C-alpha positions in Angstrom: 10.9 21.1 -46.9 10.3 22.3 -43.3 9.6 19.7 -40.6 6.2 19.6 -39.0 6.2 20.5 -35.4 5.6 17.6 -33.0 2.4 18.3 -31.0 3.0 18.4 -27.3 0.6 17.1 -24.7 -1.2 19.9 -22.9 -0.4 20.1 -19.2 -2.8 18.2 -17.0 -5.0 20.2 -14.6 -6.6 17.2 -12.9 -4.3 15.0 -10.7 -4.2 11.3 -11.6 -4.5 8.5 -9.0 -2.0 5.6 -8.9 -1.9 2.5 -6.8 1.5 1.3 -5.6 1.8 -2.2 -4.2 5.1 -3.0 -2.5 5.7 -6.7 -3.1 9.4 -7.2 -2.4 9.2 -8.7 1.1 9.6 -12.3 2.2 7.2 -12.4 5.2 9.2 -14.5 7.7 6.3 -14.5 10.3 3.9 -16.2 7.9 5.7 -19.6 8.2 5.5 -20.2 4.4 8.2 -21.8 2.2 8.5 -18.7 0.0 7.2 -15.1 -0.1 3.8 -15.1 1.6 2.3 -12.9 -1.2 2.6 -15.9 -3.6 0.9 -18.5 -1.4 -2.1 -20.2 -3.0 -5.4 -18.8 -1.6 -9.0 -19.4 -2.6 -8.4 -20.2 -6.2 -5.7 -17.6 -6.7 -2.8 -16.3 -4.7 -2.6 -13.7 -1.9 -1.3 -11.0 -4.2 -3.6 -12.2 -7.0 -6.7 -11.3 -4.9 -5.2 -8.0 -3.9 -4.5 -6.9 -7.5 -7.9 -8.2 -8.8 -9.6 -5.8 -6.3 -7.4 -2.8 -7.2 -7.8 -3.0 -10.9 -11.5 -2.8 -10.4 -11.2 0.8 -9.0 -12.0 2.8 -12.1 -10.4 6.0 -10.8 -7.0 4.5 -10.6 -5.0 5.4 -13.6 -2.5 2.6 -13.2 -1.5 0.0 -10.6 2.3 -0.4 -10.1 3.7 -3.5 -8.4 7.2 -3.1 -7.0 9.1 -6.4 -6.8 12.5 -7.5 -5.6 15.2 -7.3 -8.4 15.6 -11.1 -8.1 11.8 -11.9 -8.1 11.2 -14.8 -10.6 7.7 -15.7 -9.4 5.3 -12.8 -10.0 4.3 -13.4 -13.6 3.4 -17.0 -12.7 1.6 -16.2 -9.4 -0.3 -13.1 -10.7 -1.2 -14.3 -14.2 -3.3 -11.9 -16.1 -2.3 -8.8 -14.3 -2.4 -5.9 -16.8 -0.8 -3.2 -14.7 2.8 -2.0 -14.4 5.6 -4.1 -12.8 9.0 -2.8 -11.7 11.8 -4.9 -10.2 13.4 -2.1 -8.1 12.4 -3.0 -4.6 14.7 -2.2 -1.7 15.7 -3.8 1.6 12.8 -2.2 3.6 9.2 -1.3 2.8 10.1 2.4 2.9 12.9 1.8 0.4 10.6 -0.2 -1.9 7.9 2.6 -1.8 10.5 5.3 -2.4 11.9 3.5 -5.5 8.3 2.8 -6.6 7.5 6.5 -6.4 10.5 7.3 -8.6 9.4 4.6 -11.1 6.0 6.3 -11.3 7.6 9.6 -12.1 9.8 8.0 -14.7 6.6 6.7 -16.3 4.9 10.1 -16.5 3.4 10.7 -13.0 3.7 14.2 -11.5 4.4 15.4 -8.0 0.8 16.6 -7.7 -0.7 13.2 -8.5 -2.1 11.0 -5.8 -0.6 7.6 -4.9 -2.4 4.9 -2.9 0.1 2.6 -1.3 -1.4 -0.8 -0.4 0.0 -3.9 1.2 0.2 -6.9 -1.1 -0.8 -9.1 1.8 -4.1 -7.2 2.5 -5.8 -9.5 0.0 -9.4 -9.0 1.3 -9.5 -5.3 0.2 -12.7 -4.4 -1.7 -12.9 -1.8 -4.5 -15.6 0.1 -2.6 -13.3 0.6 0.4 -10.7 2.1 -1.9 -13.3 4.4 -3.4 -14.4 5.5 0.1 -10.8 6.5 0.9 -10.5 8.4 -2.3 -13.8 10.2 -1.7 -12.7 11.3 1.8 -9.1 12.3 0.8 -9.3 13.7 -2.7 -9.9 17.3 -1.5 -7.8 17.0 1.6 -4.6 19.0 2.0 -2.7 16.1 3.4 -4.3 12.8 2.5 -5.1 9.9 4.7 -5.4 6.2 5.4 -7.9 3.5 6.1 -7.8 2.6 9.8 -9.9 1.1 12.6 -10.6 2.4 16.1 -9.0 0.0 18.7 -11.7 -1.8 20.6 -9.7 -4.2 22.7 -7.7 -3.5 25.9 -4.1 -3.0 25.0 -1.2 -4.5 26.9 2.5 -3.7 26.7 4.7 -6.8 27.0 8.0 -7.4 28.6 9.6 -10.9 28.8 6.3 -12.5 27.8 4.4 -10.8 30.7 2.2 -7.7 30.9 4.2 -4.7 31.9 1.5 -2.1 31.5 -2.1 -1.5 30.3 -2.1 1.1 27.5 -4.9 3.6 27.3 -6.9 2.8 24.1 -8.7 6.1 23.9 -8.3 7.7 20.5 -6.1 4.8 19.4 -6.5 3.5 15.8 -5.1 0.5 14.0 -3.6 1.6 10.6 -4.5 -0.2 7.5 -3.9 0.4 3.8 -4.3 1.9 1.2 -2.7 5.1 2.4 -3.2 8.0 0.1 -0.9 11.0 -0.3 0.4 13.3 -3.0 3.3 11.7 -4.7 5.7 14.6 -4.2 4.7 15.0 -0.6 5.3 11.3 0.2 8.5 11.2 -1.8 10.0 14.1 0.1 8.7 12.8 3.5 10.4 9.4 2.9 13.6 11.0 1.8 13.7 13.3 4.9 13.0 10.4 7.2 15.8 8.4 5.7 18.2 11.3 6.0 17.3 11.8 9.7 17.3 8.0 10.6 13.6 8.1 11.4 11.9 4.7 11.6 9.1 4.5 9.0 6.7 1.6 9.4 4.1 3.0 7.0 3.6 5.9 4.7 1.5 7.9 7.3 4.4 7.8 9.8 6.7 9.5 7.2 4.1 12.2 6.6 3.6 12.6 10.4 7.3 13.2 10.8 7.0 16.3 8.7 4.4 17.8 11.1 1.3 16.9 9.1 -1.7 15.0 10.3 -3.1 12.4 7.9 -6.9 11.9 7.8 -8.3 8.8 9.4 -10.9 7.1 7.2 -12.8 4.2 8.9 -11.8 0.9 7.4 -13.1 -2.6 7.8 -12.2 -5.5 10.1 -11.8 -7.8 7.1 -9.1 -5.6 5.6 -6.4 -7.4 7.8 -2.9 -8.1 6.7 -2.1 -11.8 6.2 0.8 -12.2 8.6 0.7 -15.3 10.7 -0.1 -18.9 9.7 -3.7 -18.9 11.0 -4.4 -15.8 8.9 -4.3 -17.8 5.7 -7.2 -20.1 6.9 -9.3 -17.1 7.9 -8.7 -15.3 4.7 -9.5 -18.5 2.7 -12.9 -18.8 4.5 -13.8 -15.1 4.0 -12.8 -15.1 0.3 -14.8 -18.2 -0.4 -17.9 -16.9 1.3 -18.0 -13.7 -0.8 
């Protein structure tokens, strides 16, 4: 008796959107006893608030959290998270994002899909801010990032003293999410690694290829919890929402 043919899934014509949350760092500047993303905050944890916001963005097909291979805390500190988890993080943020992109491909994502990389420690992110980024970048040839124009006077430091005043004209402070095509970002990170280029965020890797990411105005509240006073401020803001 002949075997019935296994139906194949038709190729997708509409790109999917994924969120990738690098969560493999320790956060030495935060002054916490353990990884800062697992610190208690306003009835949850830092990463718990981050993921709660991301899973409310209906256009995201999946949210992938990339952890350190030795992470033993995530399931306890982000209880109830229903997205994807991979313990394949690297020594640097760029390494963690690169391995996360490969994990998405292994789980069915394609090079033409969009990936929104978001800091685990930007725990005040709101779903509507993510949607605004998607709206502005979905038809863009490059992609882009949330960012804020710099309002303050900028000083360059040397030995704890001002060495110069930096022109703030056309200066923006990068935030996340940062949204790019998966294949474009994967190739940009690989090229930067081969050339020894320092990559501090995903946009800098894209910039190194000669492309210009789109700037989408973000919000002052979307700051990255980094130093000890940031936890108190984040706590107050989250509790007043």
